[in-house]
N, C-alpha and C positions, 0 to 999 in steps of 0.2 A: 556417497553423496549423489544426489540426482538434481539435475537442472531442468526446470520447466519454463516455457515461455507461452504467454497468451497475449494477443493483441486485438485491438479494435480501432476502427476509424470513428472519430467523434465529430459531431456537427457543431464545432466551435473552433475558434482560432487557437493555434498552439500557444499563443501568449496568454489567453484566458485560462486554458486548461492548466498550463504550467503554473500560473499564479495560484490556482486552487490547489494543485498538488503540494505546494509548499506550506499548506496549512493543516493543523490538526483538525480544524472544523470540517474540511473535506474528507479527511480520513474517517472521522466519526460518521459523517453522512453516508459514505459508501460501504461502511462496515456495520451500520446500525442493525441490530438484531442477529448479526452473525458472530461478532465478537464485541466485547466492551473492554476498554482499558480506562478505568475510573481516574487514574492519575492524570489523564489529559482532558477530562470532561470540562474543565473550566478554562482551558487554553483558548485564547482568541488571537494570539500572535502567530507568526510564522515559525516553522521549524528553523533551527540554527545549526549550521554545519559544526560538527564536533560535540553537540549536546548528546547526553545520554539520559534516557527516561527509564526508570525502573518501577514496576508496579504489577499488580495482578491483572491477568487477562481472564475474562469469563467468556466461555463459549455460549453462544445464543443469549448472551447477556446475564446468564444466571449460573452456569456450571463453572466453578473454579477450575481453570486449566493449569495455569502456572504463574509463578512470579517471573515476569518477563523483563528482559533487558533489551531496549531498542536504542541503538547508537546511530545517530545521523552522521554517516561517514563522509558524505559528499553531497553538496548542492551546487551543481554546475549550470549557471544561467546561460552559458554559450551553447552547450549541447542539450540543455533542458533535461538533465539527468539528476535524479535524486537516488542516492544509494544508502540503504540502511543495513546494518549488521546486527542481527538479533539472535537471542537465545533464551532458553528458559524451559524448565520441566524436561520433557523428553527431547526437546529441540536443542541439539548441540550447536547447530548452525542453521540460520534462516537468513541468508543474504539476499536482499531484495533491491533490484534496480527498477526504477520507473523512468521511462524515456518517452518524451513527447516530441514529435517531429511534425513540422507543417506539411500539409498536403496542398492546401490553397489558403486564401485569406480567411475562409470560413470553416475550415476543417483541418483535422490533424490525426496523426497516427499515435496511438497510446499503447505502450508495451510494458508488460510486467515480466521481469525475468527473475526467477527465484531459485537459489541453490539451497537444497534441503539436506541436512544430515540429522537424522533422528535415530541413528544406530539401526537396530533390527526392525524398528517401527517405521523406517523411512518409506517403504511402499505404501503403508496405510496413510501416512501423513501426506504423501504425494497425491493420493486420491482425494483427500480432503482439500488440499491446496488447489487442485484443478477446479473443484466445485466452487470453493471460496472465491477464487479470482475470476471465474466466469460470472459469478453473482456481482462482484465488485465492478467488473467492467460494464455489465448491464446498467448498474447504478451510475457509473461514470457517464454513460450515454444519456441518461435522464438529466444528470447535473449539467452536462455540456450544453444541452438544449436550453436549459434555464439560464446558463451563463451568457448565451448568445442573444438572449431577448433584449 
């Protein structure tokens, strides 16, 4: 298993970013074109602690990757932490924490921490994950600016 962490400072309040983190709509926005999970395409509510979503994941929106299981293990409004436990295909374990911390009234620190176990494919998956989360965080930067308007 390998753990990676990537973080960014965003130009929006922690409250605004945290509210977005808790929605499938923001997930779709920051992953658009990178991955698609059709089972959540019509969701406009928030994630719910304890819920599990199972459905196909498509890389770049078209390449079937796996039947994926996403379990929302924790949504902690005090620490602004969302934890998912995921698996599917070659991914034995993809545990993801998102942590949003205030810096000021108009900025926050956004952290992705991911534990990855894909057996012998783990090093390759880690390379992909680093790229994927860098792209996501760039998109979070754009979304954060829009949220603060």
